[in-house]
Structure formats: C-alpha cells, structure tokens
C-alpha positions in Angstrom: 19.6 -30.7 41.4 18.7 -29.3 38.0 19.3 -26.0 37.0 17.3 -24.6 34.5 18.6 -22.3 31.5 17.7 -18.7 32.0 15.2 -16.3 28.9 17.4 -13.3 28.5 14.2 -10.7 28.0 14.2 -6.9 27.4 14.0 -6.1 30.6 17.5 -7.8 31.1 19.2 -5.7 28.3 21.1 -2.6 28.4 18.6 1.1 28.6 19.8 1.9 25.3 19.3 -1.6 23.6 15.2 -1.2 25.0 13.3 -0.1 22.0 10.7 1.6 23.9 14.0 3.0 25.9 15.8 3.8 22.7 12.9 5.4 21.0 12.9 8.0 24.0 16.7 8.9 24.3 17.4 8.6 20.6 14.4 9.0 18.7 11.7 7.0 16.6 14.8 6.9 13.4 17.3 5.4 15.7 15.0 2.1 15.8 14.9 -0.8 13.7 12.0 -1.8 11.6 12.6 -4.7 14.0 12.6 -2.6 17.2 10.3 -0.6 16.2 7.0 -3.9 15.0 8.7 -4.7 18.9 7.0 -1.9 20.2 3.4 -2.8 19.0 4.2 -6.3 20.6 5.2 -5.3 23.3 6.2 -8.9 24.7 7.5 -12.5 22.3 7.0 -16.2 23.2 8.7 -17.7 26.4 11.6 -18.4 24.6 11.9 -15.4 21.9 12.2 -11.7 22.9 9.7 -9.0 21.3 12.5 -8.4 19.0 13.4 -12.1 17.9 9.8 -12.3 16.9 10.0 -9.7 15.1 12.9 -10.0 13.7 11.6 -13.4 12.2 8.2 -12.1 10.8 10.4 -9.4 9.0 12.7 -12.6 7.8 9.2 -14.3 6.7 8.4 -11.4 4.6 11.6 -11.0 2.5 12.8 -8.5 5.7 9.9 -6.0 3.5 7.5 -3.9 5.0 5.2 -3.8 2.3 5.4 -8.4 2.4 4.3 -7.6 5.7 1.5 -5.5 5.5 -0.2 -7.7 2.8 -0.5 -10.9 5.5 -4.3 -10.9 7.8 -4.5 -11.9 11.0 -4.3 -15.6 10.6 -0.8 -15.6 8.3 0.4 -13.3 11.2 -0.8 -15.8 13.9 1.2 -18.6 12.4 4.3 -16.5 14.3 4.5 -18.8 17.2 3.9 -15.8 20.1 1.6 -13.7 17.7 -2.4 -14.2 18.8 -5.2 -12.2 17.5 -4.4 -9.3 19.9 -1.7 -8.5 18.4 -1.8 -8.8 14.5 -4.6 -6.5 15.1 -2.7 -3.9 16.5 -0.1 -5.0 13.5 -2.3 -5.0 11.1 -3.4 -1.7 12.3 -0.2 0.0 12.7 0.9 -0.6 9.1 -3.0 0.6 7.9 -2.0 4.0 9.7 1.3 4.3 7.7 -0.5 3.3 4.4 -3.3 6.0 5.2 -0.8 8.9 6.0 1.3 8.2 2.6 -2.5 8.8 1.1 -3.0 11.8 2.8 0.4 13.7 1.9 0.2 12.7 -1.7 -3.3 14.0 -2.5 -1.7 17.6 -0.9 0.0 17.7 -4.2 -1.7 20.8 -5.4 -1.1 19.4 -9.7 -0.5 17.2 -11.5 2.1 16.6 -14.4 3.5 13.0 -14.3 3.1 10.1 -14.3 5.5 9.7 -10.9 2.8 12.3 -9.0 0.0 10.0 -10.3 1.6 7.1 -8.9 2.7 9.1 -5.7 -1.4 9.6 -4.8 -2.2 6.5 -5.1 0.9 4.0 -4.1 -0.4 3.6 -1.0 -4.1 2.8 -1.6 -2.5 0.5 -3.8 -0.2 -1.2 -2.4 0.4 -4.4 -1.2 -3.5 -5.7 -1.6 -4.1 -9.2 -2.5 -6.6 -8.1 -5.4 -7.1 -5.8 -8.1 -8.5 -2.6 -7.8 -9.7 -0.1 -10.8 -10.1 3.6 -9.4 -10.5 7.0 -11.1 -8.3 9.9 -10.7 -10.9 13.7 -11.7 -9.0 16.0 -12.0 -9.3 20.0 -12.8 -8.8 21.8 -16.0 -5.2 22.6 -14.4 -5.5 19.2 -13.8 -5.2 19.6 -10.2 -7.0 17.0 -8.7 -10.6 17.1 -7.3 -11.1 13.6 -5.9 -10.5 9.8 -6.9 -13.1 7.1 -6.9 -12.7 3.3 -6.5 -14.8 1.8 -9.8 -14.8 -2.4 -9.7 -12.6 -4.3 -6.6 -11.9 -8.0 -7.7 -9.5 -11.0 -7.7 -6.2 -11.4 -8.4 -6.0 -11.8 -12.0 -8.5 -8.8 -13.8 -11.5 -7.3 -11.9 -14.6 -5.8 -14.1 -15.2 -2.0 -15.4 -17.6 -0.5 -16.5 -17.5 2.5 -18.7 -20.7 3.6 -17.4 -19.2 3.6 -14.1 -16.4 5.4 -15.1 -17.5 8.3 -16.3 -20.6 8.9 -13.9 -18.5 10.6 -11.4 -16.6 11.9 -13.8 -19.7 13.9 -15.0 -21.2 14.2 -11.6 -18.5 16.0 -10.5 -17.7 18.1 -13.3 -14.2 16.8 -14.0 -12.4 18.1 -16.8 -10.3 15.6 -17.7 -9.5 12.4 -15.5 -6.9 9.2 -15.5 -7.5 5.2 -15.0 -5.6 3.6 -12.4 -5.2 -0.3 -11.1 -2.8 -2.7 -9.9 -1.5 -6.1 -10.1 -1.2 -8.1 -7.5 1.2 -9.9 -9.4 3.6 -7.9 -9.4 4.2 -7.3 -13.7 3.1 -4.0 -14.6 2.9 -4.5 -18.2 -0.4 -4.2 -19.4 -2.5 -7.0 -20.8 -4.2 -7.1 -24.0 -7.4 -6.7 -21.9 -5.8 -3.8 -20.2 -5.0 -2.3 -24.0 -8.7 -3.0 -24.6 -10.2 -1.0 -22.3 -8.1 2.0 -22.1 -8.6 2.4 -25.9 -12.4 2.1 -25.5 -12.7 4.8 -22.7 -10.2 7.2 -24.6 -12.8 6.9 -27.0 -15.7 7.9 -25.0 -13.9 10.5 -22.6 -13.0 12.4 -26.5 -17.0 12.2 -27.3 -17.8 13.7 -23.3 -14.9 16.0 -23.8 -13.2 13.9 -20.7 -10.4 13.2 -21.7 -7.9 10.6 -20.7 -4.9 11.6 -19.8 -3.1 8.3 -18.3 -3.7 4.8 -17.5 -1.2 3.7 -15.4 -0.6 0.4 -14.1 0.6 0.2 -10.5 3.0 -2.9 -8.6 4.4 -2.1 -4.9 7.6 -1.6 -6.8 7.5 0.8 -10.0 4.1 1.3 -12.2 3.7 1.8 -16.1 2.4 4.4 -17.9 0.3 4.7 -21.5 0.9 8.0 -21.5 4.9 7.2 -21.1 5.0 5.0 -23.1 2.7 6.8 -26.1 0.1 3.9 -26.6 -2.8 7.0 -25.4 
C-alpha cells in the first residue's frame, strides 16, 4: 500500500515555535513579521503552514510591510491559500497599524521641524497607490489645529484649487498652514508643477495673512521640504 507523506503543520511544532503560544510565552515583540501575519491568517494551505504562507506573502512584497500594505484584496488572493476573508483581515490589521501611527503623531504638541510634519501625515500618506494633497492648519504658536484632505488624484498627480486650500484655513481661523502631498512613485523631488503651485499658494497666503510655512512631499522612504531647501 502506498504511503503518503505527512504534512507537518503548526500543531506538530514545539510549543515555543507556534505563533500564538510564542506570543503568550514570550510577548508580541518576540514574534517575526511572518509569525504575526500567520496569527491573522489562522491557517495555511494544504501544502503550506500559515507561517510559510506569510513568509511567501512577505517575499512577494520584498519583505517590507509598507509594500504589503499597498496590496488590495484581489492582489492578496493571488497567493494560494488566501481567500477573501483572510485578505480582508490582513488589510484591516495593516490599516489599524497605520491609523495608530497617525493618531500618535497628532498628539505632538507643536510643529517645529519638517520631520514632525512628516511624522504627522506619514501614516496617512504611506502605501497609497495614488496622489493626495493635504494641508495642516496651525495656530499662532504652530500647534496643530486640524489636517484636511484637499484632493485625491491618480498615480501621476492631483488637481489642487487654491480656494479649497484657504477655505478651511479661513473657516477654522488658522494662523499658518503647511502644504503636504505624496509621490506614489517614490521620487521625493518636486516637479516643476509642484514648484509653481507652491509659489502661487505662498503669494496668496501672504495676501490673506495666512503664511505657508512649508510644503512637504511624502514618500514611503523619506520626504522633501521646501522650507529646508529654502524654496519658499
């Protein structure tokens, strides 16, 4: 009689090697990215454990969570063993992590550098496949009053109307504003269009007594500050 090979799953591992048990025994910091994702998956496929499936997903995203977070449901379903429910669970978990970073950044009491601006919106603008334009509304002492999305566009750009920029600034009595947008391409250098828009908004802000203190271009790996480069 033919003997079939036995598929070794997580339940057959040593207890310390099982993600859930490992988290309980050693804490969440002891788990690798793949092990944390495996807990979300719950199970693997017929020929692959949940951890191996998680490793395969990470490998397909260059082992970077930021790239994994860009994947949509249909992208994740291309991995054998990932159905719609598991794909949605992973997307939801990564989105919660992004919102947590964003929430923590808002608690910063005062904006004193371009790095702080980047930290405030990095969670919002990271991993996006399209371009978005936001503004930060500041008090006289440069404390963050609010953040507002002005427009959403495509991969190569988004249309920005100056009136939409200053409308919330006037309504909420902002004393200064910061312009922010992302480059999904990963190129943090400003385009000629970015430079022209910044120049116009700075001029309009001066007339309205609502100065533009910076324009920050976001990428997943870093940022470009017009103020730091003396381009305002």
